[in-house]
N, C-alpha and C positions, 0 to 999 in steps of 0.2 A: 245382715249385710257385712261384709268384711271389711277390714279398715283400708284395704288395698283398692277400693272404689272411691273414684272422686265424683262428687254428685254436683251438677249444675242445677241448684234447686229451681232456678227460673224455667229451665226447659221442662222439667218435670210438672211444675205448677201450671205452666202455660198449656201443656198437654192435657192435664186433668181438667183445667177450665174449659178448653176446646171440646173434649169429650163429653162434659156435662152440657155444653151449650147445644151438642148435636143430639141430645136426649137419650144417651146411652144409660142403661141401667147399672152397668158394672164397668169398672176400669181396673185393671191390674198390670203391674210390671213385676216381673220376676226372672229367674234364670234357672237353667237345667243343672242339676247336681253333678252330672258327669263332666269331667274335664274334656276338653277346654270349656270353661264356663262361658255359655252362650245365652244372652239375654233376650227376652220376648216383651211385648206389650200387647194388650188387646182392650178393645171396647165391646161390651156385650149389649146388643139391642133386642128388642123383642123378635125373636126367631132368627137372629143373625149375629155373627161374631166377626169382627174385623181384627185381624191379627198381624203383627210383624214378628219375625223371628231371626235368629241368628245374628243378633247385634252384639257388638263389642262390650257394651256397658249400658246402665239404666238411661243415661242421657241420649245415647244414640237410639235406644228403643223408643224413647218418649218422642223424639224428634221424628223418626221414621213414621211412627203412628200418626203424628200431627199432619205430616206431609201427605200420608196416605188418605187422611180424612179431607184434606183441603183440595188436593189434586183433582181436577175435573169437576169441581163443584161449582155452583152458582151461589153468587153472595146474595143473601137474603134481603139486603138493604137496597142495593143498586141494580140487581138483576144480572151483573156482569159475570163473565167467566173468571174464576179465581186464578191468579197466577202467583207464583211464588218468586219469580225473578224478572228482571226487566226484558229479558228475551221473549216473553209471551206466555201464554197459556197452553195446557195440554187439556184435551178433550177426548173423551172415549165414546165410540158410537154407543148409543143405548138411550136411557132416559134419565133425567134429573129426578130427584125425590118428589117433585111436584108433579111428576108425570109427563112433563114436555120432553119431546124428543130431542136428541143430541145427535146432529149429523155434521159432517165436516164443513158444509155450508153454513149451518146455523151457528156453529162455533166460530167461524170466521166473521160473521156478521155481528156477533155480540161484542159489546164493549168489554174490556178486561178490568178486573179489580185486583190491585196488587196487595197481597197480605204479607205482613212481616210480624215476626215475634219480637215484642217490645217488652223486654223483662219477662214477667210472669204471665204474659197474655198476648194472644195472637190478635193483631188488630187489622182491620180492613182498610184499604186504601182510599175508598170513596168517601166523600163528604157526608 
C-alpha cells in the first residue's frame, strides 16, 4: 500500500468482522495496478462472490461492501428489515437467505432494524 492512502482502520475492521459474521470464506480489499488506481473489495462464499469495484480507496471499498451486505437483509436477532438510515429500509423482490419471500407487501409489514457502524463493528439497533 502506498503512503498516499489514508486508512480508517475502524471501517476496514468493521467490514472484516461483518464479512466473517455472514459466513464468508475469503475477504479481500485491493486495487487495480493501472492508473487511476481504483479499489475493490469482495467476500467469497461457497459458490458465490459479492464484489464492489471502482472505489476511491480502501475505506470506501470496505464501506461499500458492508452496505451491500446489509442492504435488504433481515436481522437474525429481531427479524426486522435492516435499514442503514432513519429514512427506512430498502428491500429487493426475491428471497432472504432463510428462503422466505420478499415482496413489497412483506417488506412494508416488517419492523425495521437500524444498523450503525460503531468503531470497528457494525451493530444492530434492536435490543
